[in-house]
N, C-alpha and C positions, 0 to 999 in steps of 0.2 A: 134472292134472299129476302126473307121476311123482315119487316122493320123491327129494329131493336130499340128498347127504351131504357132510360136510367131515371132514377129518382134522385133529386138533388135536395138536400135538407139543411136547414139551420136547426140543429138538433135541439138545443136548449129552448129555442123559441117555438118549436113544434111546427115549423113551416116547411112544406114540401112542394116542389113542382116536378113535373115530368117532362123529360126531353127525349126527342127522337135522335138516335145516332145518324149521322150523315155518312153512312157507309158508301154511298155512291160518289161522294166528293172527297172524303178523307179516309179511305179504307185501312190504311196502315195505322193511322192514329186511332181510329175506332177500335181496331183489334188490340192495340197496345193498351188502351184504357179498359176495355171490356174484360180482358182476361184476368187482371188482378182484383176486380171488384169483389167485395166492397172496399172503399178507401175513405178514410176520414182523418181530418186534421184540424188544428186551430185555424179559425177563419180570420182573415185580414180584409180590411176595406182599402181599396187602392188610394194612393196619394196622387198619382200622375194621370192615370187613365180615365178617371172620373167616376163612372157608375159601375164599378166592378167589385165583386168580392172574390176571394180566392183562398186556397190552401196550398201549402208547400209540402212536397213529398220527396223522399229519396227516389232515385230512378227505379222504375218498376218494369220497364220493357227490356227485352233482350238487347235492342239497340234503339237509339232515339229515332222517332219517325222523321221522314223528310218534311220539308216545308210544303205541305199539300193544303189546298184550300186556304191560302193565307189571307189575312186582313190586317190593316192598321186602323180600321174604323169599325169595330164590332157593333152589331145591332142589338137592340133589346132581345134578350132570350138566347143569345149566342153563348155556347160553351166553348172555351178556348183552351188550348194546350200550349204551354211555353216550357222551354228548357233553358236553364241558365247555368253558366259556370259560377261556382260559389263566389268568385271575386266580383262578379257583377252585382251581387246582392250583399256583399260583405260590409258596406259602409253603415255607420250608425244612423244615417238619414232614413234608412228603411225601417228602423225600429224593431227588428226581430229580437226575440228574447233568447236566442240561441246563436251559437257561433256558426256562421256560414263560411267555411274556409275556402281558400283559393283553389284547392284541388278537388273540391266536391262539385257534383252536378246536382241541381235542384230542379224538380219538376213542379210547375205551377199549373193547377187546374182552376180555371176561372169561370165565373158566370157574370155576364153583363146584363143589367136589369133595367136600363133606361137608355135613351138616345144620347147623341153628342159625345161619344167616346173617341179618344184619339190616343193611339199607342205610341206616344212620343215621350221619351224619358230624358230628363236633363243631363243625366250622367252618361248615357250611351247612345242617344239618338232614337231612331225608329226601332220599334220592337214588334215585328210581325208575329201574330199568333196564328195557330192552326184552328180553324173553326171545325169542330168535330161533332157538335150537337146543337139542336135548336129546341128551346122550351116550347111545348105544345099545350101545356095545361098548368095553371097556377102561377103564371108570371106576375099578375097584379098583386097577389098576396105575398109572393116572394119579394117584389119590389118594396112593398110596405115594410117587410122585415129588414131588408137591406138598408132602407132609410133610417129605421130605428137603430140598426147597428152603427150607422154613421154618426147618429146624434148621441147615442147613449154608450157606445163602446162595444168592443168585440171580446173583451176579457171573459173567459169561461165559455165561449161559444165555439161550436165545431161546425165545419162544413163537411157533409157526408155525400158520397156518391155510391149508389148501389143499383143493381139490376132491378128493373121494374117487372 
């Protein structure tokens, strides 16, 4: 199989990086993400994991991928896939502007832009993610945009994933 790539963008800021899908390490997850592209949603900056931005989506795969190529210590440029029951994200501490009900499933597509990340959440403990992509171009510019997002806020900004 030939390498496949996605573009990850902070839309309002006009910043895009390119990531290679890790089809050899997370084939089920790569297929699950690739098929419905493009995907775009409100961007959030992580509170617990440190150097992470992400968007939340309703489930888009036929079934949730297995925990393939897992990590609790993402590296700069890692794209990760998380699936949560709505009750896991339903507390006000997360700050979401919409109801995340107990019966819902929420998919979190994340980009890690700097080192020293640890997927340990005070409410639920360890939260392993599936590493399905690795940024190969534009990470420095994206990291600058992510730091600006952290400092100035995410309101009105979108995180977009599309085929490159």
